[in-house]
DODREN-700318 format. One record per atom (N, C-alpha, C): y negated, z, x negated; residue number from 1; atom name. Coordinates in steps of 0.1 Angstrom, whole numbers. Layout:
<vofis>
{yy Y zz Z xx X seq NUM atom CA}
...
</vofis>
This chain:
<vofis>
{yy 971 zz -565 xx 786 seq 1 atom N}
{yy 965 zz -553 xx 781 seq 1 atom CA}
{yy 958 zz -544 xx 790 seq 1 atom C}
{yy 954 zz -529 xx 792 seq 2 atom N}
{yy 947 zz -527 xx 797 seq 2 atom CA}
{yy 932 zz -522 xx 789 seq 2 atom C}
{yy 921 zz -528 xx 798 seq 3 atom N}
{yy 911 zz -524 xx 793 seq 3 atom CA}
{yy 902 zz -513 xx 799 seq 3 atom C}
{yy 893 zz -510 xx 795 seq 4 atom N}
{yy 883 zz -503 xx 807 seq 4 atom CA}
{yy 872 zz -512 xx 803 seq 4 atom C}
{yy 868 zz -513 xx 818 seq 5 atom N}
{yy 854 zz -519 xx 820 seq 5 atom CA}
{yy 842 zz -507 xx 822 seq 5 atom C}
{yy 833 zz -509 xx 817 seq 6 atom N}
{yy 823 zz -502 xx 819 seq 6 atom CA}
{yy 809 zz -509 xx 820 seq 6 atom C}
{yy 806 zz -500 xx 828 seq 7 atom N}
{yy 788 zz -504 xx 834 seq 7 atom CA}
{yy 781 zz -509 xx 823 seq 7 atom C}
{yy 771 zz -519 xx 823 seq 8 atom N}
{yy 766 zz -524 xx 816 seq 8 atom CA}
{yy 747 zz -526 xx 825 seq 8 atom C}
{yy 743 zz -517 xx 814 seq 9 atom N}
{yy 726 zz -516 xx 820 seq 9 atom CA}
{yy 716 zz -524 xx 810 seq 9 atom C}
{yy 712 zz -535 xx 817 seq 10 atom N}
{yy 698 zz -540 xx 810 seq 10 atom CA}
{yy 686 zz -535 xx 814 seq 10 atom C}
{yy 679 zz -541 xx 801 seq 11 atom N}
{yy 664 zz -536 xx 802 seq 11 atom CA}
{yy 656 zz -546 xx 795 seq 11 atom C}
{yy 640 zz -550 xx 799 seq 12 atom N}
{yy 635 zz -554 xx 791 seq 12 atom CA}
{yy 622 zz -550 xx 791 seq 12 atom C}
{yy 617 zz -548 xx 783 seq 13 atom N}
{yy 604 zz -539 xx 779 seq 13 atom CA}
{yy 595 zz -554 xx 774 seq 13 atom C}
{yy 585 zz -556 xx 775 seq 14 atom N}
{yy 581 zz -567 xx 766 seq 14 atom CA}
{yy 587 zz -580 xx 764 seq 14 atom C}
{yy 589 zz -580 xx 753 seq 15 atom N}
{yy 599 zz -591 xx 745 seq 15 atom CA}
{yy 606 zz -586 xx 741 seq 15 atom C}
{yy 614 zz -575 xx 744 seq 16 atom N}
{yy 629 zz -568 xx 739 seq 16 atom CA}
{yy 635 zz -567 xx 752 seq 16 atom C}
{yy 648 zz -570 xx 746 seq 17 atom N}
{yy 659 zz -569 xx 757 seq 17 atom CA}
{yy 668 zz -565 xx 755 seq 17 atom C}
{yy 668 zz -557 xx 755 seq 18 atom N}
{yy 683 zz -545 xx 754 seq 18 atom CA}
{yy 698 zz -544 xx 761 seq 18 atom C}
{yy 706 zz -546 xx 756 seq 19 atom N}
{yy 714 zz -543 xx 766 seq 19 atom CA}
{yy 727 zz -526 xx 763 seq 19 atom C}
{yy 733 zz -520 xx 770 seq 20 atom N}
{yy 737 zz -510 xx 771 seq 20 atom CA}
{yy 749 zz -507 xx 774 seq 20 atom C}
{yy 759 zz -503 xx 767 seq 21 atom N}
{yy 773 zz -505 xx 773 seq 21 atom CA}
{yy 781 zz -523 xx 774 seq 21 atom C}
{yy 790 zz -516 xx 783 seq 22 atom N}
{yy 798 zz -529 xx 780 seq 22 atom CA}
{yy 811 zz -534 xx 773 seq 22 atom C}
{yy 819 zz -543 xx 767 seq 23 atom N}
{yy 825 zz -549 xx 758 seq 23 atom CA}
{yy 815 zz -554 xx 746 seq 23 atom C}
{yy 821 zz -551 xx 738 seq 24 atom N}
{yy 822 zz -556 xx 728 seq 24 atom CA}
{yy 816 zz -571 xx 722 seq 24 atom C}
{yy 825 zz -580 xx 728 seq 25 atom N}
{yy 824 zz -596 xx 733 seq 25 atom CA}
{yy 813 zz -600 xx 738 seq 25 atom C}
{yy 810 zz -589 xx 750 seq 26 atom N}
{yy 798 zz -592 xx 754 seq 26 atom CA}
{yy 781 zz -586 xx 748 seq 26 atom C}
{yy 782 zz -581 xx 746 seq 27 atom N}
{yy 771 zz -570 xx 739 seq 27 atom CA}
{yy 768 zz -575 xx 722 seq 27 atom C}
{yy 774 zz -583 xx 717 seq 28 atom N}
{yy 777 zz -586 xx 702 seq 28 atom CA}
{yy 763 zz -590 xx 701 seq 28 atom C}
{yy 755 zz -593 xx 687 seq 29 atom N}
{yy 743 zz -596 xx 679 seq 29 atom CA}
{yy 746 zz -611 xx 679 seq 29 atom C}
{yy 756 zz -617 xx 685 seq 30 atom N}
{yy 761 zz -635 xx 678 seq 30 atom CA}
{yy 760 zz -640 xx 693 seq 30 atom C}
{yy 758 zz -627 xx 706 seq 31 atom N}
{yy 757 zz -635 xx 719 seq 31 atom CA}
{yy 743 zz -632 xx 725 seq 31 atom C}
{yy 732 zz -628 xx 715 seq 32 atom N}
{yy 718 zz -625 xx 717 seq 32 atom CA}
{yy 712 zz -638 xx 712 seq 32 atom C}
{yy 700 zz -642 xx 723 seq 33 atom N}
{yy 694 zz -649 xx 716 seq 33 atom CA}
{yy 684 zz -647 xx 703 seq 33 atom C}
{yy 682 zz -656 xx 696 seq 34 atom N}
{yy 678 zz -658 xx 684 seq 34 atom CA}
{yy 663 zz -655 xx 685 seq 34 atom C}
{yy 653 zz -644 xx 677 seq 35 atom N}
{yy 642 zz -641 xx 683 seq 35 atom CA}
{yy 639 zz -647 xx 662 seq 35 atom C}
{yy 624 zz -653 xx 661 seq 36 atom N}
{yy 615 zz -654 xx 650 seq 36 atom CA}
{yy 607 zz -650 xx 649 seq 36 atom C}
{yy 599 zz -639 xx 656 seq 37 atom N}
{yy 592 zz -624 xx 649 seq 37 atom CA}
{yy 596 zz -612 xx 656 seq 37 atom C}
{yy 594 zz -607 xx 650 seq 38 atom N}
{yy 593 zz -593 xx 655 seq 38 atom CA}
{yy 588 zz -586 xx 665 seq 38 atom C}
{yy 595 zz -577 xx 670 seq 39 atom N}
{yy 592 zz -572 xx 687 seq 39 atom CA}
{yy 582 zz -560 xx 683 seq 39 atom C}
{yy 578 zz -559 xx 671 seq 40 atom N}
{yy 567 zz -545 xx 671 seq 40 atom CA}
{yy 554 zz -551 xx 677 seq 40 atom C}
{yy 545 zz -538 xx 680 seq 41 atom N}
{yy 531 zz -542 xx 684 seq 41 atom CA}
{yy 520 zz -547 xx 676 seq 41 atom C}
{yy 514 zz -556 xx 678 seq 42 atom N}
{yy 505 zz -568 xx 672 seq 42 atom CA}
{yy 496 zz -556 xx 659 seq 42 atom C}
{yy 503 zz -560 xx 648 seq 43 atom N}
{yy 490 zz -554 xx 635 seq 43 atom CA}
{yy 482 zz -567 xx 629 seq 43 atom C}
{yy 482 zz -580 xx 634 seq 44 atom N}
{yy 477 zz -583 xx 625 seq 44 atom CA}
{yy 464 zz -593 xx 638 seq 44 atom C}
{yy 451 zz -588 xx 636 seq 45 atom N}
{yy 439 zz -587 xx 647 seq 45 atom CA}
{yy 436 zz -606 xx 641 seq 45 atom C}
{yy 436 zz -614 xx 653 seq 46 atom N}
{yy 435 zz -625 xx 650 seq 46 atom CA}
{yy 418 zz -632 xx 650 seq 46 atom C}
{yy 415 zz -642 xx 645 seq 47 atom N}
{yy 403 zz -647 xx 641 seq 47 atom CA}
{yy 391 zz -648 xx 654 seq 47 atom C}
{yy 396 zz -648 xx 662 seq 48 atom N}
{yy 389 zz -652 xx 676 seq 48 atom CA}
{yy 387 zz -638 xx 681 seq 48 atom C}
{yy 394 zz -626 xx 678 seq 49 atom N}
{yy 388 zz -612 xx 682 seq 49 atom CA}
{yy 379 zz -606 xx 669 seq 49 atom C}
{yy 382 zz -611 xx 658 seq 50 atom N}
{yy 375 zz -606 xx 640 seq 50 atom CA}
{yy 363 zz -617 xx 645 seq 50 atom C}
{yy 362 zz -629 xx 640 seq 51 atom N}
{yy 350 zz -635 xx 638 seq 51 atom CA}
{yy 343 zz -637 xx 654 seq 51 atom C}
{yy 345 zz -629 xx 662 seq 52 atom N}
{yy 339 zz -632 xx 677 seq 52 atom CA}
{yy 323 zz -630 xx 675 seq 52 atom C}
{yy 318 zz -640 xx 686 seq 53 atom N}
{yy 303 zz -641 xx 684 seq 53 atom CA}
{yy 296 zz -623 xx 688 seq 53 atom C}
{yy 303 zz -616 xx 696 seq 54 atom N}
{yy 299 zz -606 xx 702 seq 54 atom CA}
{yy 301 zz -592 xx 687 seq 54 atom C}
{yy 307 zz -596 xx 677 seq 55 atom N}
{yy 312 zz -587 xx 674 seq 55 atom CA}
{yy 298 zz -590 xx 660 seq 55 atom C}
{yy 293 zz -601 xx 658 seq 56 atom N}
{yy 280 zz -605 xx 648 seq 56 atom CA}
{yy 270 zz -601 xx 660 seq 56 atom C}
{yy 270 zz -599 xx 669 seq 57 atom N}
{yy 258 zz -594 xx 675 seq 57 atom CA}
{yy 254 zz -583 xx 675 seq 57 atom C}
{yy 271 zz -573 xx 680 seq 58 atom N}
{yy 271 zz -561 xx 678 seq 58 atom CA}
{yy 265 zz -553 xx 663 seq 58 atom C}
{yy 266 zz -560 xx 652 seq 59 atom N}
{yy 265 zz -558 xx 643 seq 59 atom CA}
{yy 248 zz -560 xx 640 seq 59 atom C}
{yy 244 zz -570 xx 646 seq 60 atom N}
{yy 229 zz -572 xx 642 seq 60 atom CA}
{yy 220 zz -566 xx 656 seq 60 atom C}
{yy 226 zz -562 xx 663 seq 61 atom N}
{yy 221 zz -548 xx 672 seq 61 atom CA}
{yy 220 zz -535 xx 664 seq 61 atom C}
{yy 223 zz -532 xx 657 seq 62 atom N}
{yy 223 zz -518 xx 646 seq 62 atom CA}
{yy 216 zz -521 xx 641 seq 62 atom C}
{yy 215 zz -531 xx 634 seq 63 atom N}
{yy 202 zz -534 xx 620 seq 63 atom CA}
{yy 191 zz -535 xx 630 seq 63 atom C}
{yy 193 zz -541 xx 641 seq 64 atom N}
{yy 178 zz -539 xx 648 seq 64 atom CA}
{yy 178 zz -533 xx 654 seq 64 atom C}
{yy 181 zz -522 xx 655 seq 65 atom N}
{yy 178 zz -507 xx 660 seq 65 atom CA}
{yy 173 zz -495 xx 648 seq 65 atom C}
{yy 178 zz -497 xx 636 seq 66 atom N}
{yy 172 zz -492 xx 622 seq 66 atom CA}
{yy 161 zz -499 xx 623 seq 66 atom C}
{yy 161 zz -508 xx 618 seq 67 atom N}
{yy 148 zz -515 xx 622 seq 67 atom CA}
{yy 132 zz -512 xx 628 seq 67 atom C}
{yy 136 zz -512 xx 639 seq 68 atom N}
{yy 130 zz -507 xx 651 seq 68 atom CA}
{yy 122 zz -492 xx 646 seq 68 atom C}
{yy 134 zz -482 xx 645 seq 69 atom N}
{yy 125 zz -473 xx 638 seq 69 atom CA}
{yy 122 zz -470 xx 626 seq 69 atom C}
{yy 129 zz -476 xx 616 seq 70 atom N}
{yy 120 zz -479 xx 604 seq 70 atom CA}
{yy 106 zz -480 xx 604 seq 70 atom C}
{yy 104 zz -490 xx 615 seq 71 atom N}
{yy 91 zz -498 xx 612 seq 71 atom CA}
{yy 82 zz -494 xx 622 seq 71 atom C}
{yy 87 zz -485 xx 634 seq 72 atom N}
{yy 78 zz -476 xx 643 seq 72 atom CA}
{yy 77 zz -465 xx 635 seq 72 atom C}
{yy 89 zz -456 xx 632 seq 73 atom N}
{yy 85 zz -441 xx 631 seq 73 atom CA}
{yy 76 zz -442 xx 615 seq 73 atom C}
{yy 72 zz -448 xx 604 seq 74 atom N}
{yy 64 zz -455 xx 596 seq 74 atom CA}
{yy 48 zz -457 xx 604 seq 74 atom C}
{yy 49 zz -460 xx 613 seq 75 atom N}
{yy 36 zz -463 xx 618 seq 75 atom CA}
{yy 36 zz -449 xx 622 seq 75 atom C}
{yy 40 zz -442 xx 632 seq 76 atom N}
{yy 39 zz -425 xx 637 seq 76 atom CA}
{yy 37 zz -419 xx 627 seq 76 atom C}
{yy 42 zz -422 xx 612 seq 77 atom N}
{yy 36 zz -411 xx 602 seq 77 atom CA}
{yy 21 zz -410 xx 601 seq 77 atom C}
{yy 17 zz -421 xx 602 seq 78 atom N}
{yy 4 zz -423 xx 594 seq 78 atom CA}
{yy -6 zz -425 xx 604 seq 78 atom C}
{yy -3 zz -419 xx 620 seq 79 atom N}
{yy -10 zz -419 xx 638 seq 79 atom CA}
{yy -15 zz -400 xx 635 seq 79 atom C}
{yy -30 zz -400 xx 636 seq 80 atom N}
{yy -31 zz -393 xx 634 seq 80 atom CA}
{yy -30 zz -379 xx 651 seq 80 atom C}
{yy -24 zz -389 xx 661 seq 81 atom N}
{yy -26 zz -385 xx 675 seq 81 atom CA}
{yy -13 zz -376 xx 675 seq 81 atom C}
{yy -4 zz -373 xx 667 seq 82 atom N}
{yy 10 zz -364 xx 665 seq 82 atom CA}
{yy 9 zz -358 xx 659 seq 82 atom C}
{yy 11 zz -344 xx 663 seq 83 atom N}
{yy 14 zz -335 xx 652 seq 83 atom CA}
{yy 26 zz -333 xx 642 seq 83 atom C}
{yy 28 zz -323 xx 634 seq 84 atom N}
{yy 42 zz -326 xx 624 seq 84 atom CA}
{yy 52 zz -319 xx 631 seq 84 atom C}
{yy 54 zz -311 xx 643 seq 85 atom N}
{yy 60 zz -307 xx 653 seq 85 atom CA}
{yy 67 zz -321 xx 661 seq 85 atom C}
{yy 60 zz -327 xx 666 seq 86 atom N}
{yy 57 zz -339 xx 676 seq 86 atom CA}
{yy 63 zz -347 xx 668 seq 86 atom C}
{yy 64 zz -355 xx 653 seq 87 atom N}
{yy 68 zz -360 xx 645 seq 87 atom CA}
{yy 88 zz -356 xx 640 seq 87 atom C}
{yy 84 zz -346 xx 641 seq 88 atom N}
{yy 97 zz -341 xx 640 seq 88 atom CA}
{yy 109 zz -343 xx 655 seq 88 atom C}
{yy 102 zz -343 xx 662 seq 89 atom N}
{yy 110 zz -342 xx 673 seq 89 atom CA}
{yy 114 zz -357 xx 678 seq 89 atom C}
{yy 105 zz -365 xx 676 seq 90 atom N}
{yy 107 zz -381 xx 678 seq 90 atom CA}
{yy 115 zz -385 xx 669 seq 90 atom C}
{yy 117 zz -379 xx 655 seq 91 atom N}
{yy 128 zz -382 xx 648 seq 91 atom CA}
{yy 138 zz -379 xx 648 seq 91 atom C}
{yy 144 zz -367 xx 654 seq 92 atom N}
{yy 154 zz -363 xx 658 seq 92 atom CA}
{yy 158 zz -370 xx 673 seq 92 atom C}
{yy 150 zz -375 xx 681 seq 93 atom N}
{yy 150 zz -383 xx 689 seq 93 atom CA}
{yy 156 zz -400 xx 685 seq 93 atom C}
{yy 149 zz -402 xx 678 seq 94 atom N}
{yy 158 zz -417 xx 669 seq 94 atom CA}
{yy 171 zz -418 xx 662 seq 94 atom C}
{yy 165 zz -404 xx 654 seq 95 atom N}
{yy 184 zz -397 xx 649 seq 95 atom CA}
{yy 193 zz -397 xx 660 seq 95 atom C}
{yy 193 zz -394 xx 669 seq 96 atom N}
{yy 204 zz -391 xx 677 seq 96 atom CA}
{yy 211 zz -405 xx 688 seq 96 atom C}
{yy 199 zz -416 xx 687 seq 97 atom N}
{yy 201 zz -428 xx 695 seq 97 atom CA}
{yy 207 zz -436 xx 682 seq 97 atom C}
{yy 202 zz -436 xx 669 seq 98 atom N}
{yy 206 zz -440 xx 658 seq 98 atom CA}
{yy 224 zz -437 xx 657 seq 98 atom C}
{yy 225 zz -427 xx 662 seq 99 atom N}
{yy 240 zz -415 xx 658 seq 99 atom CA}
{yy 253 zz -424 xx 667 seq 99 atom C}
{yy 245 zz -421 xx 680 seq 100 atom N}
{yy 252 zz -431 xx 693 seq 100 atom CA}
{yy 257 zz -447 xx 688 seq 100 atom C}
{yy 248 zz -456 xx 682 seq 101 atom N}
{yy 247 zz -470 xx 681 seq 101 atom CA}
{yy 259 zz -472 xx 670 seq 101 atom C}
{yy 258 zz -461 xx 658 seq 102 atom N}
{yy 266 zz -460 xx 647 seq 102 atom CA}
{yy 282 zz -458 xx 651 seq 102 atom C}
{yy 283 zz -449 xx 662 seq 103 atom N}
{yy 298 zz -443 xx 670 seq 103 atom CA}
{yy 304 zz -457 xx 677 seq 103 atom C}
{yy 298 zz -460 xx 685 seq 104 atom N}
{yy 301 zz -472 xx 688 seq 104 atom CA}
{yy 303 zz -482 xx 678 seq 104 atom C}
{yy 296 zz -490 xx 670 seq 105 atom N}
{yy 302 zz -497 xx 656 seq 105 atom CA}
{yy 309 zz -491 xx 652 seq 105 atom C}
{yy 312 zz -480 xx 647 seq 106 atom N}
{yy 325 zz -474 xx 644 seq 106 atom CA}
{yy 336 zz -479 xx 653 seq 106 atom C}
{yy 334 zz -475 xx 666 seq 107 atom N}
{yy 347 zz -479 xx 673 seq 107 atom CA}
{yy 350 zz -491 xx 678 seq 107 atom C}
{yy 342 zz -502 xx 675 seq 108 atom N}
{yy 342 zz -517 xx 674 seq 108 atom CA}
{yy 344 zz -519 xx 658 seq 108 atom C}
{yy 346 zz -511 xx 653 seq 109 atom N}
{yy 353 zz -517 xx 634 seq 109 atom CA}
{yy 368 zz -512 xx 636 seq 109 atom C}
{yy 372 zz -500 xx 643 seq 110 atom N}
{yy 386 zz -498 xx 649 seq 110 atom CA}
{yy 395 zz -506 xx 651 seq 110 atom C}
{yy 387 zz -514 xx 663 seq 111 atom N}
{yy 394 zz -521 xx 668 seq 111 atom CA}
{yy 395 zz -536 xx 666 seq 111 atom C}
{yy 387 zz -543 xx 657 seq 112 atom N}
{yy 384 zz -555 xx 652 seq 112 atom CA}
{yy 392 zz -551 xx 639 seq 112 atom C}
{yy 395 zz -542 xx 631 seq 113 atom N}
{yy 403 zz -546 xx 619 seq 113 atom CA}
{yy 416 zz -536 xx 621 seq 113 atom C}
{yy 426 zz -545 xx 613 seq 114 atom N}
{yy 442 zz -543 xx 617 seq 114 atom CA}
{yy 442 zz -523 xx 617 seq 114 atom C}
{yy 445 zz -516 xx 626 seq 115 atom N}
{yy 452 zz -507 xx 626 seq 115 atom CA}
{yy 464 zz -498 xx 631 seq 115 atom C}
{yy 469 zz -489 xx 635 seq 116 atom N}
{yy 477 zz -491 xx 640 seq 116 atom CA}
{yy 478 zz -489 xx 658 seq 116 atom C}
{yy 466 zz -486 xx 659 seq 117 atom N}
{yy 468 zz -497 xx 675 seq 117 atom CA}
{yy 476 zz -506 xx 679 seq 117 atom C}
{yy 481 zz -508 xx 692 seq 118 atom N}
{yy 490 zz -520 xx 692 seq 118 atom CA}
{yy 483 zz -522 xx 708 seq 118 atom C}
{yy 472 zz -532 xx 707 seq 119 atom N}
{yy 460 zz -536 xx 713 seq 119 atom CA}
{yy 464 zz -554 xx 714 seq 119 atom C}
{yy 464 zz -560 xx 728 seq 120 atom N}
{yy 461 zz -571 xx 728 seq 120 atom CA}
{yy 452 zz -580 xx 722 seq 120 atom C}
{yy 447 zz -594 xx 723 seq 121 atom N}
{yy 432 zz -591 xx 721 seq 121 atom CA}
{yy 431 zz -596 xx 728 seq 121 atom C}
{yy 434 zz -596 xx 743 seq 122 atom N}
{yy 422 zz -595 xx 754 seq 122 atom CA}
{yy 419 zz -583 xx 760 seq 122 atom C}
{yy 430 zz -567 xx 753 seq 123 atom N}
{yy 424 zz -559 xx 758 seq 123 atom CA}
{yy 410 zz -558 xx 740 seq 123 atom C}
{yy 414 zz -561 xx 734 seq 124 atom N}
{yy 405 zz -562 xx 718 seq 124 atom CA}
{yy 390 zz -566 xx 726 seq 124 atom C}
{yy 393 zz -582 xx 732 seq 125 atom N}
{yy 381 zz -583 xx 736 seq 125 atom CA}
{yy 373 zz -577 xx 745 seq 125 atom C}
{yy 379 zz -570 xx 757 seq 126 atom N}
{yy 372 zz -561 xx 768 seq 126 atom CA}
{yy 363 zz -548 xx 758 seq 126 atom C}
{yy 371 zz -548 xx 754 seq 127 atom N}
{yy 362 zz -530 xx 743 seq 127 atom CA}
{yy 354 zz -543 xx 737 seq 127 atom C}
{yy 354 zz -549 xx 726 seq 128 atom N}
{yy 345 zz -555 xx 727 seq 128 atom CA}
{yy 334 zz -558 xx 726 seq 128 atom C}
{yy 335 zz -566 xx 742 seq 129 atom N}
{yy 320 zz -568 xx 749 seq 129 atom CA}
{yy 316 zz -554 xx 757 seq 129 atom C}
{yy 326 zz -542 xx 757 seq 130 atom N}
{yy 318 zz -530 xx 761 seq 130 atom CA}
{yy 305 zz -524 xx 751 seq 130 atom C}
{yy 317 zz -526 xx 743 seq 131 atom N}
{yy 306 zz -516 xx 727 seq 131 atom CA}
{yy 295 zz -531 xx 728 seq 131 atom C}
{yy 294 zz -541 xx 729 seq 132 atom N}
{yy 282 zz -552 xx 731 seq 132 atom CA}
{yy 271 zz -546 xx 743 seq 132 atom C}
{yy 277 zz -544 xx 749 seq 133 atom N}
{yy 271 zz -535 xx 763 seq 133 atom CA}
{yy 261 zz -524 xx 756 seq 133 atom C}
{yy 268 zz -517 xx 753 seq 134 atom N}
{yy 264 zz -503 xx 749 seq 134 atom CA}
{yy 254 zz -503 xx 738 seq 134 atom C}
{yy 257 zz -511 xx 731 seq 135 atom N}
{yy 249 zz -512 xx 715 seq 135 atom CA}
{yy 232 zz -519 xx 722 seq 135 atom C}
{yy 238 zz -528 xx 734 seq 136 atom N}
{yy 225 zz -536 xx 741 seq 136 atom CA}
{yy 217 zz -525 xx 746 seq 136 atom C}
{yy 226 zz -517 xx 755 seq 137 atom N}
{yy 220 zz -506 xx 761 seq 137 atom CA}
{yy 212 zz -498 xx 748 seq 137 atom C}
{yy 217 zz -494 xx 739 seq 138 atom N}
{yy 214 zz -484 xx 731 seq 138 atom CA}
{yy 194 zz -489 xx 725 seq 138 atom C}
{yy 199 zz -501 xx 719 seq 139 atom N}
{yy 187 zz -512 xx 717 seq 139 atom CA}
{yy 174 zz -510 xx 721 seq 139 atom C}
{yy 181 zz -513 xx 737 seq 140 atom N}
{yy 164 zz -512 xx 748 seq 140 atom CA}
{yy 161 zz -497 xx 747 seq 140 atom C}
{yy 172 zz -484 xx 748 seq 141 atom N}
{yy 167 zz -474 xx 749 seq 141 atom CA}
{yy 156 zz -471 xx 736 seq 141 atom C}
{yy 159 zz -475 xx 726 seq 142 atom N}
{yy 147 zz -474 xx 710 seq 142 atom CA}
{yy 134 zz -477 xx 715 seq 142 atom C}
{yy 139 zz -491 xx 719 seq 143 atom N}
{yy 125 zz -496 xx 725 seq 143 atom CA}
{yy 118 zz -493 xx 729 seq 143 atom C}
{yy 125 zz -484 xx 746 seq 144 atom N}
{yy 117 zz -474 xx 754 seq 144 atom CA}
{yy 110 zz -459 xx 752 seq 144 atom C}
{yy 121 zz -457 xx 738 seq 145 atom N}
{yy 119 zz -442 xx 738 seq 145 atom CA}
{yy 102 zz -446 xx 728 seq 145 atom C}
{yy 103 zz -458 xx 721 seq 146 atom N}
{yy 94 zz -458 xx 709 seq 146 atom CA}
{yy 80 zz -466 xx 717 seq 146 atom C}
{yy 82 zz -472 xx 726 seq 147 atom N}
{yy 69 zz -477 xx 737 seq 147 atom CA}
{yy 63 zz -463 xx 740 seq 147 atom C}
{yy 73 zz -461 xx 750 seq 148 atom N}
{yy 67 zz -443 xx 750 seq 148 atom CA}
{yy 57 zz -433 xx 743 seq 148 atom C}
{yy 64 zz -430 xx 729 seq 149 atom N}
{yy 57 zz -425 xx 720 seq 149 atom CA}
{yy 45 zz -431 xx 715 seq 149 atom C}
{yy 45 zz -443 xx 716 seq 150 atom N}
{yy 31 zz -448 xx 712 seq 150 atom CA}
{yy 24 zz -450 xx 724 seq 150 atom C}
{yy 29 zz -453 xx 737 seq 151 atom N}
{yy 19 zz -452 xx 748 seq 151 atom CA}
{yy 10 zz -435 xx 749 seq 151 atom C}
{yy 19 zz -423 xx 742 seq 152 atom N}
{yy 14 zz -412 xx 743 seq 152 atom CA}
{yy 2 zz -412 xx 730 seq 152 atom C}
{yy 2 zz -419 xx 723 seq 153 atom N}
{yy -7 zz -417 xx 714 seq 153 atom CA}
{yy -20 zz -425 xx 717 seq 153 atom C}
{yy -13 zz -438 xx 726 seq 154 atom N}
{yy -30 zz -440 xx 726 seq 154 atom CA}
{yy -35 zz -433 xx 742 seq 154 atom C}
{yy -28 zz -429 xx 748 seq 155 atom N}
{yy -36 zz -423 xx 755 seq 155 atom CA}
{yy -47 zz -410 xx 748 seq 155 atom C}
{yy -37 zz -404 xx 737 seq 156 atom N}
{yy -46 zz -394 xx 734 seq 156 atom CA}
{yy -60 zz -403 xx 724 seq 156 atom C}
{yy -55 zz -413 xx 721 seq 157 atom N}
{yy -68 zz -418 xx 718 seq 157 atom CA}
{yy -79 zz -426 xx 724 seq 157 atom C}
{yy -72 zz -424 xx 734 seq 158 atom N}
{yy -84 zz -431 xx 749 seq 158 atom CA}
{yy -91 zz -418 xx 754 seq 158 atom C}
{yy -85 zz -411 xx 749 seq 159 atom N}
{yy -93 zz -397 xx 752 seq 159 atom CA}
{yy -105 zz -391 xx 741 seq 159 atom C}
{yy -102 zz -394 xx 728 seq 160 atom N}
{yy -111 zz -397 xx 720 seq 160 atom CA}
{yy -118 zz -408 xx 718 seq 160 atom C}
{yy -118 zz -420 xx 727 seq 161 atom N}
{yy -120 zz -427 xx 725 seq 161 atom CA}
{yy -119 zz -437 xx 711 seq 161 atom C}
{yy -112 zz -439 xx 704 seq 162 atom N}
{yy -105 zz -441 xx 690 seq 162 atom CA}
{yy -95 zz -453 xx 692 seq 162 atom C}
{yy -95 zz -458 xx 704 seq 163 atom N}
{yy -81 zz -470 xx 706 seq 163 atom CA}
{yy -77 zz -478 xx 699 seq 163 atom C}
{yy -92 zz -484 xx 693 seq 164 atom N}
{yy -88 zz -495 xx 681 seq 164 atom CA}
{yy -81 zz -491 xx 670 seq 164 atom C}
{yy -81 zz -479 xx 665 seq 165 atom N}
{yy -74 zz -475 xx 655 seq 165 atom CA}
{yy -59 zz -473 xx 657 seq 165 atom C}
{yy -57 zz -471 xx 673 seq 166 atom N}
{yy -39 zz -469 xx 676 seq 166 atom CA}
{yy -37 zz -486 xx 678 seq 166 atom C}
{yy -45 zz -494 xx 684 seq 167 atom N}
{yy -39 zz -509 xx 684 seq 167 atom CA}
{yy -38 zz -513 xx 670 seq 167 atom C}
{yy -49 zz -513 xx 664 seq 168 atom N}
{yy -49 zz -522 xx 645 seq 168 atom CA}
{yy -32 zz -510 xx 639 seq 168 atom C}
{yy -28 zz -497 xx 646 seq 169 atom N}
{yy -18 zz -498 xx 636 seq 169 atom CA}
{yy -6 zz -498 xx 638 seq 169 atom C}
{yy -7 zz -501 xx 653 seq 170 atom N}
{yy 9 zz -505 xx 659 seq 170 atom CA}
{yy 15 zz -519 xx 662 seq 170 atom C}
{yy 3 zz -528 xx 655 seq 171 atom N}
{yy 4 zz -543 xx 657 seq 171 atom CA}
{yy -6 zz -554 xx 663 seq 171 atom C}
{yy -12 zz -563 xx 662 seq 172 atom N}
{yy -19 zz -572 xx 669 seq 172 atom CA}
{yy -23 zz -572 xx 678 seq 172 atom C}
{yy -28 zz -580 xx 688 seq 173 atom N}
{yy -24 zz -582 xx 703 seq 173 atom CA}
{yy -12 zz -597 xx 707 seq 173 atom C}
{yy -8 zz -604 xx 696 seq 174 atom N}
{yy 0 zz -610 xx 697 seq 174 atom CA}
{yy 14 zz -603 xx 690 seq 174 atom C}
{yy 12 zz -587 xx 683 seq 175 atom N}
{yy 26 zz -585 xx 678 seq 175 atom CA}
{yy 33 zz -572 xx 687 seq 175 atom C}
{yy 22 zz -570 xx 696 seq 176 atom N}
{yy 23 zz -560 xx 702 seq 176 atom CA}
{yy 33 zz -562 xx 717 seq 176 atom C}
{yy 44 zz -549 xx 714 seq 177 atom N}
{yy 53 zz -556 xx 725 seq 177 atom CA}
{yy 55 zz -539 xx 736 seq 177 atom C}
{yy 43 zz -534 xx 736 seq 178 atom N}
{yy 46 zz -518 xx 741 seq 178 atom CA}
{yy 35 zz -522 xx 755 seq 178 atom C}
</vofis>
């Protein structure tokens, strides 16, 4: 019997091994190694990623950013050294920083939860680490922004010889961080 022998091409991509061409007995499914798992992209997120310390710390950083804003902006509203326009500008600055940090948190949520993205755990952990560093930077920016706004009030109060009121408004000597 005269058979036509075709060239065989094999490809390996990730965990998937595919053969093209060749004779049926050589490429039949019974001659391939058995698989116990699907070769589809990772759909489940491991607990290492989901319950990671940096994920928890990232969420806490966003809460801390919000708390810094609320606590200090309420004090600024009671500060006579700021005009309504300045308070509006300060509020806009805080809103921008909070918006940026919540965007980072949303990106973090997309990485931690099950989505259509096919990422390895190492890639997810790298993204989580970057998000944590970014949120840490935003928290530091919010602290810096707050200190600068309080220092403007303090300088204005110093010109009026009314620094005691500003010092009392923004905390005692033990509570002051600016």
